[in-house]
N, CA and C atoms as an extended XYZ file, in Angstrom:
390
Properties=species:S:1:pos:R:3:atomname:S:1:resname:S:1:resid:I:1 pbc="F F F"
N       -19.333       12.625       24.791 N   MET     1
C       -20.504       11.665       25.501 CA  MET     1
C       -20.674       10.369       25.083 C   MET     1
N       -19.228        9.382       25.285 N   GLY     2
C       -19.485        8.364       24.606 CA  GLY     2
C       -18.318        7.874       23.175 C   GLY     2
N       -18.475        6.458       22.431 N   ALA     3
C       -17.182        6.149       21.853 CA  ALA     3
C       -17.205        7.311       20.516 C   ALA     3
N       -16.041        7.500       19.876 N   ASN     4
C       -15.935        8.333       19.060 CA  ASN     4
C       -16.167        6.921       17.613 C   ASN     4
N       -16.071        7.763       16.551 N   MET     5
C       -16.817        6.667       15.456 CA  MET     5
C       -15.767        5.615       15.198 C   MET     5
N       -14.498        5.546       15.597 N   SER     6
C       -13.530        4.913       15.258 CA  SER     6
C       -13.546        3.339       16.303 C   SER     6
N       -14.129        3.881       17.061 N   GLU     7
C       -14.234        2.709       18.521 CA  GLU     7
C       -15.589        2.189       18.235 C   GLU     7
N       -16.839        2.959       17.468 N   LEU     8
C       -17.875        1.897       17.275 CA  LEU     8
C       -17.833        1.457       15.793 C   LEU     8
N       -16.603        1.896       14.969 N   GLU     9
C       -16.159        0.904       13.656 CA  GLU     9
C       -15.380       -0.337       14.287 C   GLU     9
N       -14.842       -0.149       15.367 N   ASN    10
C       -13.476       -1.113       15.785 CA  ASN    10
C       -13.519       -1.483       17.022 C   ASN    10
N       -14.750       -2.274       17.777 N   PRO    11
C       -15.040       -2.226       18.747 CA  PRO    11
C       -13.279       -3.080       19.696 C   PRO    11
N       -12.999       -3.856       19.261 N   HIS    12
C       -11.625       -4.591       19.502 CA  HIS    12
C       -10.552       -3.932       19.832 C   HIS    12
N       -10.460       -2.821       18.760 N   GLY    13
C        -8.821       -1.876       18.798 CA  GLY    13
C        -7.957       -2.125       18.299 C   GLY    13
N        -8.351       -2.987       17.145 N   PHE    14
C        -7.331       -3.664       15.851 CA  PHE    14
C        -7.104       -2.321       15.657 C   PHE    14
N        -5.242       -2.576       15.127 N   SER    15
C        -4.947       -1.276       14.409 CA  SER    15
C        -5.177       -1.914       12.886 C   SER    15
N        -5.881       -0.971       12.443 N   LEU    16
C        -5.881       -1.389       10.672 CA  LEU    16
C        -4.458       -0.523        9.927 C   LEU    16
N        -3.921       -1.256        9.195 N   VAL    17
C        -2.698       -0.183        8.372 CA  VAL    17
C        -3.391       -0.063        7.392 C   VAL    17
N        -3.533        1.463        7.168 N   ASN    18
C        -4.210        1.579        5.547 CA  ASN    18
C        -5.496        1.338        5.696 C   ASN    18
N        -5.524        1.401        4.330 N   THR    19
C        -7.301        0.676        4.058 CA  THR    19
C        -7.040       -0.449        3.691 C   THR    19
N        -5.721       -1.475        3.614 N   ASN    20
C        -5.534       -3.000        3.689 CA  ASN    20
C        -5.915       -3.851        4.783 C   ASN    20
N        -5.763       -5.154        4.393 N   GLN    21
C        -5.959       -5.785        5.205 CA  GLN    21
C        -5.213       -6.524        6.255 C   GLN    21
N        -4.234       -6.016        6.727 N   LEU    22
C        -3.207       -6.145        7.640 CA  LEU    22
C        -3.467       -5.458        9.279 C   LEU    22
N        -4.060       -6.889        9.659 N   VAL    23
C        -4.405       -6.345       11.202 CA  VAL    23
C        -3.056       -6.654       12.140 C   VAL    23
N        -2.656       -5.360       12.986 N   GLU    24
C        -2.058       -5.626       14.121 CA  GLU    24
C        -2.703       -6.194       15.484 C   GLU    24
N        -2.253       -7.443       16.086 N   CYS    25
C        -2.848       -7.350       17.036 CA  CYS    25
C        -1.882       -7.019       18.120 C   CYS    25
N        -2.561       -6.187       19.280 N   HIS    26
C        -1.524       -5.449       20.128 CA  HIS    26
C        -1.648       -6.203       21.803 C   HIS    26
N        -2.693       -7.504       21.304 N   SER    27
C        -3.189       -8.289       22.897 CA  SER    27
C        -3.534       -9.680       22.646 C   SER    27
N        -3.215      -10.410       23.565 N   LYS    28
C        -4.139      -11.974       23.530 CA  LYS    28
C        -5.225      -11.908       23.118 C   LYS    28
N        -6.062      -10.784       23.471 N   ASP    29
C        -7.722      -11.169       23.439 CA  ASP    29
C        -7.800      -10.756       21.910 C   ASP    29
N        -7.308       -9.390       21.379 N   GLN    30
C        -7.161       -9.422       19.937 CA  GLN    30
C        -6.912      -10.599       19.140 C   GLN    30
N        -5.545      -10.990       19.380 N   TRP    31
C        -5.213      -12.167       18.672 CA  TRP    31
C        -5.997      -13.553       18.499 C   TRP    31
N        -6.805      -13.500       19.725 N   LYS    32
C        -7.791      -15.071       19.819 CA  LYS    32
C        -9.020      -14.413       19.286 C   LYS    32
N        -9.662      -13.055       19.132 N   ALA    33
C       -10.401      -12.783       18.370 CA  ALA    33
C       -10.424      -12.898       16.687 C   ALA    33
N        -9.523      -12.454       16.543 N   GLN    34
C        -8.930      -12.925       15.036 CA  GLN    34
C        -9.294      -14.603       14.526 C   GLN    34
N        -8.135      -14.861       15.187 N   PHE    35
C        -8.000      -16.629       15.101 CA  PHE    35
C        -9.162      -17.408       15.190 C   PHE    35
N        -9.939      -16.975       16.285 N   ASP    36
C       -10.930      -17.971       16.078 CA  ASP    36
C       -12.272      -17.589       14.973 C   ASP    36
N       -11.887      -16.183       14.817 N   ALA    37
C       -12.823      -15.858       13.582 CA  ALA    37
C       -12.843      -16.248       12.423 C   ALA    37
N       -11.380      -16.875       12.188 N   ASN    38
C       -10.605      -17.529       10.846 CA  ASN    38
C       -10.811      -18.929       11.028 C   ASN    38
N       -10.866      -19.198       12.216 N   LYS    39
C       -10.870      -20.964       12.335 CA  LYS    39
C       -12.063      -21.296       11.930 C   LYS    39
N       -13.190      -21.016       11.916 N   GLY    40
C       -14.237      -21.297       11.432 CA  GLY    40
C       -14.595      -21.334        9.989 C   GLY    40
N       -13.792      -20.830        8.933 N   SER    41
C       -13.829      -20.608        7.740 CA  SER    41
C       -12.965      -21.142        7.016 C   SER    41
N       -12.957      -20.909        5.959 N   ASN    42
C       -11.747      -21.936        4.792 CA  ASN    42
C       -10.910      -20.734        4.590 C   ASN    42
N       -10.970      -19.685        4.918 N   LYS    43
C        -9.805      -18.369        4.906 CA  LYS    43
C        -8.572      -18.994        4.799 C   LYS    43
N        -8.123      -18.045        4.256 N   LEU    44
C        -6.283      -18.434        4.491 CA  LEU    44
C        -5.925      -17.303        5.300 C   LEU    44
N        -5.159      -17.293        6.505 N   MET    45
C        -4.635      -16.388        7.342 CA  MET    45
C        -3.383      -16.530        7.092 C   MET    45
N        -2.750      -15.305        6.955 N   VAL    46
C        -1.020      -14.939        6.930 CA  VAL    46
C        -0.470      -14.432        8.058 C   VAL    46
N         0.090      -14.971        9.141 N   VAL    47
C         0.461      -14.792       10.613 CA  VAL    47
C         1.418      -14.405       10.261 C   VAL    47
N         2.294      -12.880       10.754 N   TYR    48
C         3.599      -12.343        9.815 CA  TYR    48
C         4.027      -12.135       11.344 C   TYR    48
N         5.020      -13.070       11.871 N   PHE    49
C         5.740      -12.365       13.007 CA  PHE    49
C         7.047      -11.777       12.744 C   PHE    49
N         7.006      -10.904       13.706 N   THR    50
C         8.104       -9.498       13.600 CA  THR    50
C         8.149       -8.650       14.798 C   THR    50
N         9.301       -8.208       14.885 N   ALA    51
C         9.684       -7.193       15.899 CA  ALA    51
C        10.221       -6.099       15.309 C   ALA    51
N        10.129       -4.714       16.339 N   PRO    52
C        10.481       -3.610       15.619 CA  PRO    52
C        12.117       -3.289       15.693 C   PRO    52
N        13.163       -4.181       16.267 N   TRP    53
C        14.409       -4.302       15.906 CA  TRP    53
C        14.919       -5.296       14.835 C   TRP    53
N        13.882       -5.727       14.335 N   CYS    54
C        14.333       -6.870       13.322 CA  CYS    54
C        14.717       -5.777       11.757 C   CYS    54
N        16.020       -5.928       11.405 N   ARG    55
C        15.707       -5.046        9.843 CA  ARG    55
C        14.963       -5.881        8.510 C   ARG    55
N        15.221       -7.074        8.854 N   PRO    56
C        14.420       -7.700        7.446 CA  PRO    56
C        12.982       -8.170        7.586 C   PRO    56
N        12.671       -7.683        8.893 N   CYS    57
C        11.125       -7.478        9.031 CA  CYS    57
C        10.623       -6.002        8.771 C   CYS    57
N        11.730       -5.163        8.900 N   LYS    58
C        11.537       -3.311        8.263 CA  LYS    58
C        11.466       -3.616        6.831 C   LYS    58
N        12.279       -4.478        6.023 N   LEU    59
C        12.307       -4.179        4.850 CA  LEU    59
C        11.190       -5.023        4.225 C   LEU    59
N        10.615       -6.218        4.801 N   LEU    60
C         9.491       -7.154        4.359 CA  LEU    60
C         8.364       -6.419        4.570 C   LEU    60
N         8.073       -5.650        5.392 N   GLU    61
C         6.491       -4.804        5.929 CA  GLU    61
C         6.004       -4.282        4.574 C   GLU    61
N         6.384       -3.437        4.281 N   PRO    62
C         5.792       -2.616        2.667 CA  PRO    62
C         5.270       -3.869        2.224 C   PRO    62
N         5.931       -4.752        1.957 N   TYR    63
C         5.374       -5.988        0.683 CA  TYR    63
C         4.400       -6.931        1.280 C   TYR    63
N         4.735       -7.282        2.491 N   ILE    64
C         3.474       -7.497        3.136 CA  ILE    64
C         2.240       -6.844        3.130 C   ILE    64
N         2.436       -5.430        3.341 N   LYS    65
C         1.238       -4.661        3.371 CA  LYS    65
C         0.365       -4.616        1.933 C   LYS    65
N         1.458       -4.734        0.437 N   GLU    66
C         0.857       -4.642       -0.713 CA  GLU    66
C         0.227       -5.900       -0.990 C   GLU    66
N         0.684       -7.413       -0.505 N   LEU    67
C         0.296       -8.196       -0.535 CA  LEU    67
C        -1.408       -8.416        0.209 C   LEU    67
N        -1.509       -7.252        1.222 N   ALA    68
C        -2.588       -7.764        2.150 CA  ALA    68
C        -3.853       -6.851        1.080 C   ALA    68
N        -3.035       -5.428        0.578 N   ALA    69
C        -4.059       -4.926       -0.674 CA  ALA    69
C        -4.506       -6.176       -1.883 C   ALA    69
N        -3.527       -6.990       -2.192 N   LYS    70
C        -4.212       -7.554       -3.419 CA  LYS    70
C        -4.594       -8.814       -3.141 C   LYS    70
N        -4.808       -9.445       -2.328 N   TYR    71
C        -5.493      -10.472       -1.993 CA  TYR    71
C        -6.514      -10.210       -0.695 C   TYR    71
N        -7.333       -9.584       -1.192 N   SER    72
C        -8.660       -9.123       -0.120 CA  SER    72
C        -9.408      -10.454        0.216 C   SER    72
N        -8.737      -11.622       -0.206 N   ASP    73
C        -9.354      -12.950        0.295 CA  ASP    73
C        -8.756      -13.785        1.232 C   ASP    73
N        -7.676      -12.844        1.638 N   VAL    74
C        -6.942      -13.362        2.526 CA  VAL    74
C        -6.554      -12.691        3.984 C   VAL    74
N        -6.719      -13.271        5.013 N   SER    75
C        -6.416      -12.530        6.149 CA  SER    75
C        -5.269      -12.502        6.609 C   SER    75
N        -4.379      -11.209        6.830 N   PHE    76
C        -3.042      -10.745        7.489 CA  PHE    76
C        -3.480      -10.076        8.749 C   PHE    76
N        -2.323      -10.959        9.521 N   LEU    77
C        -2.369      -10.225       11.349 CA  LEU    77
C        -0.978      -10.586       11.328 C   LEU    77
N        -0.378       -9.172       12.122 N   LYS    78
C         0.703       -8.430       12.040 CA  LYS    78
C         1.187       -9.465       13.809 C   LYS    78
N         2.092       -9.889       13.920 N   ILE    79
C         2.265      -10.264       15.649 CA  ILE    79
C         3.806       -9.824       16.095 C   ILE    79
N         3.927       -8.939       16.935 N   ASP    80
C         5.057       -8.206       17.257 CA  ASP    80
C         5.802       -9.316       18.579 C   ASP    80
N         6.537       -9.802       18.494 N   THR    81
C         7.058      -11.049       19.021 CA  THR    81
C         7.665      -10.470       20.233 C   THR    81
N         7.817       -9.343       20.560 N   ASP    82
C         8.371       -9.002       21.948 CA  ASP    82
C         6.739       -8.444       22.708 C   ASP    82
N         5.940       -7.902       22.004 N   GLU    83
C         4.874       -7.751       22.335 CA  GLU    83
C         4.062       -8.833       22.743 C   GLU    83
N         4.107       -9.932       21.980 N   LEU    84
C         2.838      -10.906       22.434 CA  LEU    84
C         3.731      -12.127       22.089 C   LEU    84
N         4.795      -12.072       23.266 N   MET    85
C         5.679      -13.770       23.467 CA  MET    85
C         4.634      -14.515       23.316 C   MET    85
N         3.571      -14.418       24.330 N   ALA    86
C         2.450      -15.847       24.177 CA  ALA    86
C         2.373      -16.588       22.872 C   ALA    86
N         1.849      -15.691       21.911 N   VAL    87
C         1.227      -15.748       20.843 CA  VAL    87
C         2.636      -16.736       20.296 C   VAL    87
N         3.189      -16.348       20.073 N   SER    88
C         4.651      -16.790       19.496 CA  SER    88
C         4.990      -17.948       19.952 C   SER    88
N         4.851      -18.378       21.284 N   ARG    89
C         4.741      -19.594       21.897 CA  ARG    89
C         4.124      -20.713       21.281 C   ARG    89
N         2.432      -20.241       20.619 N   GLU    90
C         1.803      -21.194       20.468 CA  GLU    90
C         1.879      -21.288       19.078 C   GLU    90
N         2.687      -20.962       18.305 N   PHE    91
C         3.129      -22.035       17.294 CA  PHE    91
C         4.878      -21.913       17.539 C   PHE    91
N         5.106      -23.310       17.317 N   GLU    92
C         6.635      -23.957       17.497 CA  GLU    92
C         7.567      -23.103       16.781 C   GLU    92
N         9.421      -23.087       17.071 N   GLN    93
C         9.755      -22.699       16.752 CA  GLN    93
C         9.735      -22.046       15.758 C   GLN    93
N         9.284      -20.592       16.624 N   ILE    94
C         9.169      -18.491       15.779 CA  ILE    94
C        10.564      -18.245       16.263 C   ILE    94
N        12.154      -18.547       16.204 N   ASP    95
C        13.153      -18.547       16.572 CA  ASP    95
C        13.970      -17.517       15.508 C   ASP    95
N        13.362      -17.166       14.150 N   VAL    96
C        14.008      -16.415       13.097 CA  VAL    96
C        12.609      -15.468       12.525 C   VAL    96
N        13.250      -14.451       12.400 N   LEU    97
C        11.924      -13.197       12.462 CA  LEU    97
C        12.937      -12.593       10.959 C   LEU    97
N        11.813      -12.206       10.234 N   PRO    98
C        10.640      -12.471        9.751 CA  PRO    98
C        10.260      -14.027        9.718 C   PRO    98
N         9.146      -14.617       10.328 N   THR    99
C         8.244      -15.795        9.960 CA  THR    99
C         6.693      -15.483        9.617 C   THR    99
N         6.238      -16.057        8.853 N   MET   100
C         5.135      -16.123        8.042 CA  MET   100
C         4.399      -17.319        8.188 C   MET   100
N         3.331      -17.411        8.988 N   VAL   101
C         2.655      -18.873        9.109 CA  VAL   101
C         1.268      -18.560        8.348 C   VAL   101
N         1.165      -19.886        7.673 N   PHE   102
C        -0.096      -19.840        6.907 CA  PHE   102
C        -1.185      -20.549        7.532 C   PHE   102
N        -2.222      -20.352        7.985 N   VAL   103
C        -2.974      -20.824        8.774 CA  VAL   103
C        -4.469      -21.230        7.762 C   VAL   103
N        -5.094      -22.259        7.890 N   LYS   104
C        -6.795      -22.407        7.603 CA  LYS   104
C        -7.242      -23.564        8.592 C   LYS   104
N        -8.449      -23.032        8.656 N   LYS   105
C        -9.468      -23.685        9.898 CA  LYS   105
C        -8.506      -23.970       11.096 C   LYS   105
N        -7.890      -22.883       11.494 N   GLY   106
C        -7.020      -23.102       13.053 CA  GLY   106
C        -5.785      -24.013       12.777 C   GLY   106
N        -5.448      -24.401       11.457 N   LYS   107
C        -4.376      -25.224       11.771 CA  LYS   107
C        -3.180      -25.094       10.742 C   LYS   107
N        -2.192      -24.612       11.547 N   GLU   108
C        -0.875      -24.642       10.369 CA  GLU   108
C        -0.488      -25.082        9.227 C   GLU   108
N        -0.568      -24.728        7.973 N   THR   109
C        -0.223      -25.393        6.814 CA  THR   109
C         0.507      -25.023        6.320 C   THR   109
N         1.638      -24.288        6.471 N   ASP   110
C         2.711      -23.947        5.485 CA  ASP   110
C         3.281      -22.712        6.698 C   ASP   110
N         4.750      -22.655        6.553 N   ARG   111
C         5.096      -21.129        6.762 CA  ARG   111
C         6.811      -20.977        6.035 C   ARG   111
N         7.196      -19.771        5.670 N   VAL   112
C         8.192      -19.046        5.640 CA  VAL   112
C         8.999      -18.594        6.466 C   VAL   112
N        10.257      -18.641        6.604 N   VAL   113
C        11.110      -18.240        7.561 CA  VAL   113
C        11.783      -17.670        6.830 C   VAL   113
N        12.052      -16.320        7.413 N   GLY   114
C        13.053      -15.028        6.600 CA  GLY   114
C        12.251      -14.109        5.592 C   GLY   114
N        12.940      -13.326        5.229 N   ALA   115
C        12.400      -12.160        4.168 CA  ALA   115
C        12.600      -12.912        2.830 C   ALA   115
N        11.501      -13.758        2.434 N   LYS   116
C        11.815      -14.336        0.746 CA  LYS   116
C        10.207      -14.413        0.228 C   LYS   116
N        10.408      -12.719       -0.170 N   LYS   117
C         9.440      -12.341       -1.131 CA  LYS   117
C         8.863      -12.968       -1.759 C   LYS   117
N         9.103      -13.578       -2.871 N   GLU   118
C         8.813      -14.666       -3.670 CA  GLU   118
C         7.695      -16.149       -2.843 C   GLU   118
N         8.785      -16.154       -2.022 N   GLU   119
C         8.218      -17.566       -1.519 CA  GLU   119
C         6.983      -17.538       -0.556 C   GLU   119
N         7.020      -16.113       -0.526 N   VAL   120
C         5.743      -15.526        0.271 CA  VAL   120
C         4.345      -15.809       -0.544 C   VAL   120
N         4.475      -14.997       -1.809 N   GLN   121
C         3.746      -15.136       -2.703 CA  GLN   121
C         3.088      -16.363       -3.172 C   GLN   121
N         4.100      -16.783       -3.519 N   MET   122
C         4.061      -18.517       -3.776 CA  MET   122
C         2.957      -19.413       -2.659 C   MET   122
N         3.456      -19.334       -1.663 N   LYS   123
C         2.468      -20.042       -0.765 CA  LYS   123
C         1.052      -19.410       -0.612 C   LYS   123
N         1.058      -18.163       -0.475 N   ILE   124
C        -0.306      -17.855       -0.212 CA  ILE   124
C        -1.247      -18.113       -1.728 C   ILE   124
N        -0.670      -18.189       -2.997 N   GLU   125
C        -1.053      -18.573       -4.285 CA  GLU   125
C        -1.724      -20.123       -4.334 C   GLU   125
N        -0.616      -20.840       -3.289 N   LYS   126
C        -0.998      -22.157       -3.250 CA  LYS   126
C        -2.206      -22.306       -2.130 C   LYS   126
N        -1.971      -21.845       -1.039 N   HIS   127
C        -2.839      -22.348        0.081 CA  HIS   127
C        -4.102      -21.610       -0.057 C   HIS   127
N        -4.521      -20.582       -0.894 N   ARG   128
C        -5.272      -19.620       -1.023 CA  ARG   128
C        -6.736      -20.667       -1.986 C   ARG   128
N        -6.049      -20.847       -2.726 N   SER   129
C        -6.884      -21.907       -3.545 CA  SER   129
C        -7.743      -23.026       -3.641 C   SER   129
N        -7.268      -23.564       -2.377 N   PHE   130
C        -8.179      -25.061       -1.605 CA  PHE   130
C        -8.595      -24.839       -0.760 C   PHE   130
């Protein structure tokens, strides 16, 4: 007789991973809604570019989920580069996976290329505080 509870709570169809903050975008519209919502705030957004075939991405993902749970004041978005190639093209030179792009107020502030756990956390600490 209508929408189920998850559709009411999550009208845009974002996939929330467990109870943390990692949002998987599966369409250009989902990405745009998340990006636009973040653009007007001073909140740090970490865009995690990955692909299902990428072994370093698979090894890094549990750590990204941990960071998303730890830093509730930071938005974490997951983009599958095979699924959303157009989004990948919006950010120049996403040609190595995984890549994490740090965005504030709609502008890239930094990035980490490769599965560099310590560097990812260091950049989060650096950019969330100003």
